[in-house]
C-alpha positions as CSV (number, residue, x, y, z in Angstrom):
1,M,0.0,0.0,0.0
2,D,3.1,2.3,-0.1
3,D,2.2,3.5,-3.6
4,F,-1.4,4.2,-2.7
5,R,-1.3,7.8,-1.3
6,I,-4.2,9.2,0.8
7,L,-4.6,12.9,1.7
8,F,-7.0,14.0,4.4
9,V,-8.0,17.6,4.7
10,D,-9.8,19.2,7.6
11,D,-9.4,22.5,9.6
12,E,-9.9,20.6,12.9
13,R,-6.5,19.3,14.1
14,E,-8.1,16.8,16.5
15,I,-9.8,15.0,13.6
16,L,-6.5,15.0,11.6
17,L,-4.6,13.4,14.5
18,V,-7.3,10.7,15.0
19,V,-7.6,9.8,11.3
20,K,-3.8,9.7,10.7
21,E,-3.3,7.4,13.7
22,Y,-6.1,5.1,12.8
23,L,-5.2,4.8,9.1
24,A,-1.5,4.4,9.8
25,S,-2.2,1.6,12.3
26,H,-4.0,-0.2,9.4
27,G,-1.0,0.2,7.1
28,Y,-2.1,3.1,4.9
29,H,0.2,5.8,3.7
30,V,-1.7,9.0,4.7
31,E,-0.9,12.7,4.9
32,V,-3.0,15.3,6.7
33,V,-3.3,19.0,6.2
34,D,-5.6,21.7,7.8
35,S,-6.2,24.0,4.7
36,G,-7.8,23.5,1.4
37,L,-5.2,25.8,-0.3
38,R,-2.3,24.0,1.3
39,A,-3.9,20.7,0.2
40,L,-4.0,21.9,-3.4
41,E,-0.3,22.9,-3.3
42,L,0.6,19.4,-2.0
43,F,-1.6,17.7,-4.6
44,K,0.1,19.6,-7.5
45,K,3.5,18.4,-6.3
46,K,2.7,14.7,-6.0
47,P,-0.2,12.5,-6.9
48,Y,-2.7,11.1,-4.4
49,E,-5.1,8.2,-5.1
50,I,-7.7,9.4,-2.6
51,V,-8.4,12.8,-1.1
52,F,-10.9,13.2,1.8
53,S,-11.9,16.8,2.3
54,D,-13.9,18.7,4.9
55,L,-16.7,20.7,3.2
56,I,-16.6,23.9,5.2
57,M,-13.2,25.4,5.4
58,P,-12.0,29.1,5.4
59,Q,-10.7,30.6,2.1
60,F,-11.0,27.4,0.0
61,S,-14.0,25.0,0.6
62,G,-14.1,21.3,0.0
63,L,-16.2,21.8,-3.2
64,D,-13.5,24.2,-4.4
65,L,-10.8,21.6,-3.7
66,L,-12.9,18.9,-5.4
67,E,-13.3,21.0,-8.6
68,A,-9.5,21.9,-8.7
69,I,-8.5,18.2,-8.2
70,K,-10.7,16.9,-10.9
71,K,-9.4,19.5,-13.4
72,H,-5.8,18.6,-12.5
73,R,-6.0,14.8,-12.1
74,P,-9.5,13.4,-12.9
75,E,-8.6,9.8,-11.8
76,T,-8.1,10.9,-8.2
77,E,-11.1,9.9,-6.1
78,V,-12.4,12.7,-3.8
79,I,-14.7,12.1,-0.8
80,I,-16.4,15.1,0.8
81,V,-16.7,15.0,4.7
82,T,-18.9,17.4,6.6
83,G,-20.9,18.0,9.7
84,Y,-23.4,20.0,7.7
85,G,-25.0,17.2,5.8
86,T,-27.8,18.1,3.5
87,I,-29.2,16.3,0.5
88,D,-28.5,19.4,-1.7
89,T,-24.9,19.5,-0.7
90,A,-24.5,15.8,-1.3
91,I,-26.0,16.0,-4.8
92,K,-23.8,19.0,-5.7
93,A,-20.7,17.2,-4.5
94,L,-21.6,14.0,-6.5
95,K,-22.3,16.1,-9.6
96,L,-18.8,17.7,-9.4
97,G,-17.3,14.2,-9.3
98,S,-17.1,13.2,-5.6
99,Y,-16.8,9.5,-5.2
100,D,-18.8,9.4,-2.0
101,Y,-20.1,11.6,0.8
102,L,-19.4,11.0,4.5
103,Q,-20.9,12.8,7.5
104,K,-19.5,13.8,10.9
105,P,-19.0,12.5,13.5
106,L,-16.8,10.4,11.3
107,D,-17.2,6.6,11.4
108,L,-13.6,5.4,11.1
109,E,-14.6,1.9,10.0
110,R,-16.7,3.3,7.2
111,L,-13.8,5.4,6.2
112,R,-11.6,2.3,5.9
113,I,-14.3,0.5,3.9
114,V,-14.4,3.3,1.4
115,I,-10.7,3.2,1.0
116,E,-10.7,-0.6,0.5
117,R,-13.4,-0.3,-2.1
118,I,-11.5,2.3,-4.1
119,M,-8.3,0.3,-3.8
120,D,-10.1,-2.8,-5.2
121,K,-11.5,-0.8,-8.0
122,R,-8.1,0.7,-8.9
123,K,-6.4,-2.7,-8.7
124,L,-9.0,-4.2,-11.1
125,E,-8.5,-1.2,-13.5
126,R,-4.7,-1.8,-13.5
127,E,-5.2,-5.5,-14.1
128,N,-7.5,-4.8,-17.0
129,I,-4.9,-2.5,-18.5
130,L,-2.2,-5.1,-18.2
131,I,-4.4,-7.8,-19.7
132,K,-5.2,-5.5,-22.7
133,R,-1.5,-4.6,-23.1
134,R,-0.5,-8.3,-23.1
135,L,-3.2,-9.2,-25.5
136,K,-2.1,-6.5,-27.9
137,Q,1.5,-7.6,-27.6
138,R,0.7,-11.1,-28.8
139,H,0.9,-12.2,-32.4
140,K,-2.8,-11.6,-33.1
141,Y,-5.1,-8.7,-32.5
142,H,-8.6,-9.6,-33.5
143,D,-8.2,-10.7,-37.2
144,I,-4.9,-8.9,-37.7
145,I,-1.7,-11.1,-37.5
146,G,1.6,-9.7,-36.5
147,M,4.0,-9.4,-33.6
148,S,6.5,-6.9,-35.0
149,P,6.9,-3.5,-33.3
150,T,5.2,-1.7,-36.2
151,M,2.1,-3.9,-35.9
152,Q,2.0,-3.3,-32.1
153,E,1.9,0.4,-32.8
154,I,-0.9,-0.1,-35.2
155,Y,-2.9,-2.1,-32.6
156,D,-2.4,0.8,-30.1
157,T,-3.7,3.3,-32.7
158,I,-6.7,1.1,-33.6
159,E,-7.7,0.8,-29.9
160,R,-7.5,4.6,-29.3
161,V,-9.2,5.7,-32.5
162,S,-12.0,3.1,-32.1
163,R,-13.3,5.0,-29.1
164,N,-14.3,8.0,-31.2
165,D,-15.6,8.9,-34.7
166,F,-12.5,10.6,-36.1
167,T,-11.9,10.1,-39.8
168,V,-9.0,7.7,-40.5
169,F,-6.7,7.5,-43.6
170,I,-4.9,4.2,-44.1
171,Q,-2.0,4.1,-46.5
172,G,-0.2,1.0,-47.6
173,E,0.8,-1.0,-50.6
174,S,-1.7,-3.4,-52.3
175,G,-2.2,-6.6,-50.3
176,T,-1.0,-5.2,-46.9
177,G,-4.5,-5.5,-45.3
178,K,-5.8,-2.0,-45.3
179,E,-9.5,-3.1,-45.5
180,L,-8.8,-5.6,-42.6
181,V,-7.5,-2.7,-40.5
182,A,-10.6,-0.7,-41.3
183,R,-12.9,-3.6,-40.4
184,V,-11.2,-4.0,-37.0
185,I,-11.6,-0.3,-36.3
186,H,-15.3,-0.7,-37.0
187,Q,-15.7,-3.9,-35.0
188,N,-14.1,-2.2,-32.0
189,S,-16.3,1.0,-32.2
190,K,-19.7,1.9,-30.9
191,R,-21.0,1.4,-34.5
192,K,-20.0,-2.3,-34.6
193,D,-23.6,-3.4,-34.7
194,K,-24.3,-1.2,-37.8
195,P,-23.2,-1.8,-41.4
196,F,-19.6,-1.8,-42.6
197,V,-19.7,-0.8,-46.3
198,P,-16.5,-1.2,-48.3
199,V,-16.2,0.7,-51.6
200,N,-13.4,0.1,-54.1
201,C,-13.4,3.5,-55.7
202,G,-10.9,2.4,-58.4
203,A,-13.2,-0.4,-59.6
204,I,-16.3,1.7,-60.3
205,A,-16.5,3.8,-63.5
206,E,-16.2,7.5,-63.1
207,G,-19.7,8.3,-64.4
208,V,-21.3,5.7,-62.1
209,L,-19.4,6.4,-58.8
210,E,-21.3,9.5,-57.8
211,S,-24.6,7.6,-58.1
212,E,-23.2,4.6,-56.3
213,L,-22.0,6.8,-53.4
214,F,-24.8,9.3,-53.0
215,G,-27.8,7.6,-54.7
216,H,-30.1,9.0,-57.4
217,V,-33.7,9.8,-58.0
218,K,-35.9,8.2,-60.7
219,G,-35.3,9.8,-64.1
220,A,-32.0,11.4,-63.1
221,F,-30.3,9.8,-66.1
222,S,-31.0,7.1,-68.7
223,G,-31.6,3.8,-66.9
224,A,-32.6,5.5,-63.6
225,I,-35.9,3.7,-63.3
226,R,-36.2,4.0,-59.5
227,D,-34.9,6.0,-56.6
228,T,-31.7,4.5,-54.9
229,I,-30.3,5.5,-51.6
230,G,-26.5,5.1,-52.4
231,L,-23.8,3.6,-50.3
232,F,-23.4,6.6,-47.9
233,K,-27.0,6.1,-46.8
234,A,-26.6,2.3,-46.8
235,A,-23.8,2.7,-44.3
236,S,-26.1,4.9,-42.0
237,E,-24.9,4.8,-38.4
238,G,-22.1,2.5,-39.4
239,T,-18.8,2.9,-41.3
240,I,-18.1,3.5,-45.0
241,F,-14.6,2.4,-46.2
242,L,-13.5,4.3,-49.3
243,D,-10.6,2.3,-50.7
244,E,-8.3,3.7,-53.3
245,I,-9.6,7.2,-52.7
246,V,-7.0,8.7,-55.0
247,E,-8.7,7.1,-58.0
248,V,-11.8,9.3,-57.5
249,A,-12.1,12.0,-60.2
250,P,-11.2,15.6,-58.9
251,S,-14.8,16.8,-59.6
252,L,-16.2,14.1,-57.4
253,Q,-13.6,14.8,-54.7
254,V,-15.1,18.3,-54.3
255,K,-18.5,16.7,-53.6
256,L,-16.9,14.2,-51.2
257,L,-15.3,17.1,-49.3
258,R,-18.6,18.8,-48.9
259,V,-20.2,15.6,-47.6
260,L,-17.5,15.3,-45.0
261,Q,-17.9,18.9,-44.0
262,E,-21.7,19.1,-44.0
263,R,-22.5,15.5,-43.2
264,K,-25.2,15.6,-45.9
265,V,-25.6,13.9,-49.3
266,R,-27.6,15.0,-52.3
267,P,-28.7,12.2,-54.6
268,V,-28.0,12.7,-58.3
269,G,-30.9,14.5,-59.9
270,D,-32.4,15.6,-56.5
271,T,-32.6,19.2,-55.2
272,K,-32.7,18.2,-51.5
273,E,-29.9,17.1,-49.2
274,M,-30.2,14.2,-46.7
275,P,-28.3,14.1,-43.5
276,V,-25.9,11.1,-42.9
277,D,-24.6,9.8,-39.6
278,L,-21.6,7.5,-40.2
279,R,-17.9,7.1,-39.9
280,V,-15.6,7.5,-42.9
281,I,-12.4,5.6,-43.3
282,A,-10.4,6.1,-46.5
283,A,-7.4,4.3,-47.9
284,S,-4.9,4.4,-50.7
285,N,-1.9,2.3,-52.0
286,R,-0.3,5.5,-53.2
287,D,1.8,8.0,-51.4
288,P,-0.7,10.8,-50.6
289,A,2.0,13.6,-50.8
290,R,3.0,12.5,-54.2
291,A,-0.7,12.2,-55.3
292,I,-1.3,15.7,-54.2
293,K,1.7,17.0,-56.0
294,E,0.6,15.2,-59.2
295,G,-2.9,16.7,-59.0
296,L,-4.6,13.3,-58.3
297,L,-5.7,14.1,-54.8
298,R,-7.1,17.4,-53.5
299,E,-5.1,18.7,-50.6
300,D,-8.1,19.9,-48.7
301,L,-9.8,16.5,-49.1
302,F,-6.7,14.7,-47.9
303,Y,-6.4,16.9,-44.7
304,R,-10.1,16.3,-44.0
305,L,-9.6,12.5,-44.3
306,N,-6.2,12.4,-42.6
307,V,-7.3,13.2,-39.1
308,V,-5.8,9.9,-37.8
309,P,-3.2,8.4,-40.2
310,I,-2.3,4.7,-40.2
311,K,0.5,3.4,-42.4
312,V,0.4,-0.4,-42.9
313,P,3.9,-1.6,-43.6
314,P,4.8,-3.9,-46.5
315,L,5.5,-7.5,-45.6
316,R,9.2,-7.2,-46.5
317,E,9.5,-4.6,-43.7
318,R,8.1,-7.0,-41.0
319,K,9.5,-10.4,-41.9
320,E,9.4,-11.6,-38.3
321,D,5.6,-11.8,-38.8
322,I,5.9,-14.2,-41.8
323,P,6.0,-17.4,-39.6
324,F,2.8,-16.3,-37.8
325,L,1.0,-15.4,-41.0
326,A,2.0,-18.5,-42.8
327,N,0.9,-20.8,-40.0
328,H,-2.3,-18.8,-39.6
329,F,-3.2,-19.3,-43.3
330,L,-2.2,-23.0,-43.1
331,E,-4.5,-23.5,-40.1
332,S,-7.3,-21.6,-41.8
333,Y,-7.2,-23.9,-44.9
334,Y,-6.9,-26.9,-42.7
335,S,-10.0,-26.1,-40.7
336,V,-12.1,-25.2,-43.8
337,N,-10.9,-27.9,-46.3
338,G,-9.8,-30.6,-44.0
339,N,-6.4,-31.0,-45.7
340,H,-3.6,-33.1,-44.3
341,I,-0.9,-30.4,-44.2
342,V,-0.2,-29.3,-40.7
343,N,3.4,-28.1,-40.8
344,I,5.9,-26.0,-42.8
345,S,9.4,-27.4,-43.0
346,P,12.4,-25.3,-41.9
347,D,13.7,-25.2,-45.4
348,A,10.4,-24.0,-46.8
349,M,10.0,-21.4,-44.0
350,D,13.5,-20.2,-44.8
351,I,12.4,-19.6,-48.4
352,L,9.3,-17.7,-47.2
353,L,11.5,-15.5,-45.0
354,N,14.0,-14.8,-47.8
355,Y,11.4,-13.7,-50.4
356,H,10.7,-10.0,-51.0
357,W,6.8,-10.4,-51.3
358,P,5.8,-7.7,-53.8
359,G,2.2,-8.8,-53.3
360,N,2.5,-8.6,-49.5
361,V,0.2,-10.5,-47.2
362,R,-2.3,-11.3,-50.0
363,Q,0.5,-13.0,-52.0
364,L,1.6,-15.0,-49.0
365,E,-1.9,-16.3,-48.4
366,N,-2.3,-17.2,-52.1
367,V,1.0,-19.2,-52.0
368,I,-0.1,-21.1,-48.9
369,A,-3.5,-21.8,-50.5
370,R,-2.0,-23.0,-53.7
371,T,0.5,-25.2,-51.9
372,V,-2.2,-26.8,-49.8
373,A,-4.5,-27.3,-52.8
374,L,-1.7,-29.2,-54.7
375,G,-0.3,-31.2,-51.7
376,V,-3.4,-33.4,-51.3
377,D,-1.7,-36.3,-49.5
378,K,1.2,-34.4,-47.8
379,T,1.5,-33.5,-44.1
380,E,4.2,-30.9,-44.5
381,I,5.0,-28.1,-46.9
382,T,8.6,-28.5,-48.1
383,A,10.8,-26.3,-50.2
384,D,10.0,-28.3,-53.3
385,D,6.3,-27.6,-52.9
386,L,6.7,-23.8,-53.1
387,P,6.4,-21.9,-56.5
388,G,9.6,-21.5,-58.5
389,E,9.8,-17.7,-58.2
390,L,10.0,-18.1,-54.4
391,R,12.7,-20.8,-54.6
392,K,14.7,-18.6,-56.9
393,G,14.4,-15.8,-54.4
394,G,13.3,-13.1,-56.9
395,D,14.5,-9.6,-56.2
396,G,14.9,-10.6,-52.5
397,G,18.1,-12.6,-53.1
398,S,18.8,-16.3,-53.8
399,V,18.2,-19.1,-51.4
400,G,21.9,-19.6,-51.2
401,E,22.3,-16.0,-49.9
402,P,19.4,-15.6,-47.4
403,I,18.3,-12.3,-46.1
404,Y,17.3,-14.0,-42.9
405,N,18.6,-17.3,-41.5
406,L,15.7,-19.4,-40.2
407,R,17.4,-20.4,-37.0
408,K,18.4,-16.7,-36.2
409,N,14.8,-15.6,-37.1
410,E,13.3,-18.2,-34.8
411,A,15.6,-17.1,-32.0
412,V,14.5,-13.5,-32.4
413,V,10.8,-14.5,-32.4
414,I,11.2,-16.9,-29.4
415,R,13.1,-14.2,-27.3
416,R,10.4,-11.7,-28.1
417,A,7.6,-14.1,-27.0
418,L,9.5,-14.9,-23.8
419,Q,9.9,-11.3,-23.1
420,K,6.2,-10.5,-23.6
421,A,5.3,-13.5,-21.4
422,H,7.7,-12.3,-18.7
423,G,9.7,-15.6,-18.9
424,N,6.6,-17.8,-18.7
425,K,7.4,-20.6,-21.2
426,V,3.9,-22.0,-21.3
427,E,2.4,-18.6,-22.0
428,A,5.2,-18.0,-24.6
429,A,4.4,-21.3,-26.3
430,K,0.7,-20.3,-26.6
431,M,1.7,-16.9,-28.2
432,L,3.8,-18.8,-30.7
433,G,1.1,-21.3,-31.5
434,I,3.2,-24.3,-30.5
435,D,3.1,-26.6,-27.5
436,A,5.5,-26.2,-24.6
437,S,7.7,-29.3,-25.5
438,T,8.3,-27.9,-29.0
439,L,9.3,-24.5,-27.5
440,Y,11.8,-26.2,-25.1
441,R,13.3,-28.1,-28.1
442,K,13.6,-25.0,-30.2
443,M,15.1,-23.1,-27.3
444,K,17.8,-25.7,-27.0
445,K,18.5,-25.5,-30.7
446,C,18.2,-21.7,-31.3
447,L,19.1,-20.0,-28.1
């Protein structure tokens, strides 16, 4: 309880002496002060978990102290103590953020119970934070696979941005998983029970995209035989994901900017605007700064979209994630198709690690799917089962001159898992997706 600081404020010195003696005898770290102003000075110098304050004090009342503390450090719990107990005062204190309300003469046992209750609450909060942190530091976060430091940062950003409705701009090469990141943001948000509507802006013809996004009224153009609501309205109260936003024509980018500013859409051929309540996430496989310079992306639209930027790295920049991704895809195809392949040989994994992966995660998944489909009666993927371009090494180097040695790579991944599990080998084995005996064997060989 040494790190759990308690401050008791009262202008009656006799009460201070009794409280300090009682709490100290029960092992609490408590400081006492006889002035609200002096209490605020102390509070600004060092943090306190709990502050008990008398209500009526000269110069600076208990309610004044409560307001000041909540502005400076909202997580501190404040309990108002008074001999002038009225319902109105109690309600006012609670509205200002008081955790509880105690009356004089002070019941010391009740005082201790309040402290215990707050300590239990704070302990639970800290445990939940640790659990969330450990979960994020594993090799999987929801449907996203990766244990590299870059992916851990993305997990942190997703968790923070999911709590609000800020617009997100995801940048990354094709095949890196931009839509998956957008889906996880949606699944973690308050809009998770509403639609997630993905739109590939580059796959829809320029003349059709406006109608697809905003809808149209009957007779707006040839073939418009009925009113349509458009994808923005279809995503109402949910999330719309505008992939490859740079492919949108500049004239339509102007209209998108207006929708983002006004939160209203006007169907093609209509004179009235309709309000929309949704979250917008945009993405591009192009460098936005270069797209702006080339006149492909409006700068004002980009800044409106780029409230929270997320850059998904190419697979060649997070090669330590390849074993996790490859085994994840292998397990997925095993569970769906009932194939017999349950393992990737060291030589095959070495080739996967050496390759430069121009198609990123999508290409890796396709390679595993193809290998599984062709290896009907096999139980292990070997080097000979992999496509020729991988075995040759492509631009990433030849197999004879590996970028990463498998044993060294395994050692790095194992050490990282052990570090995240705080040395717990059973927990580390779970993170790595292997049993404890396999981990012990690999540790003897690699470490």
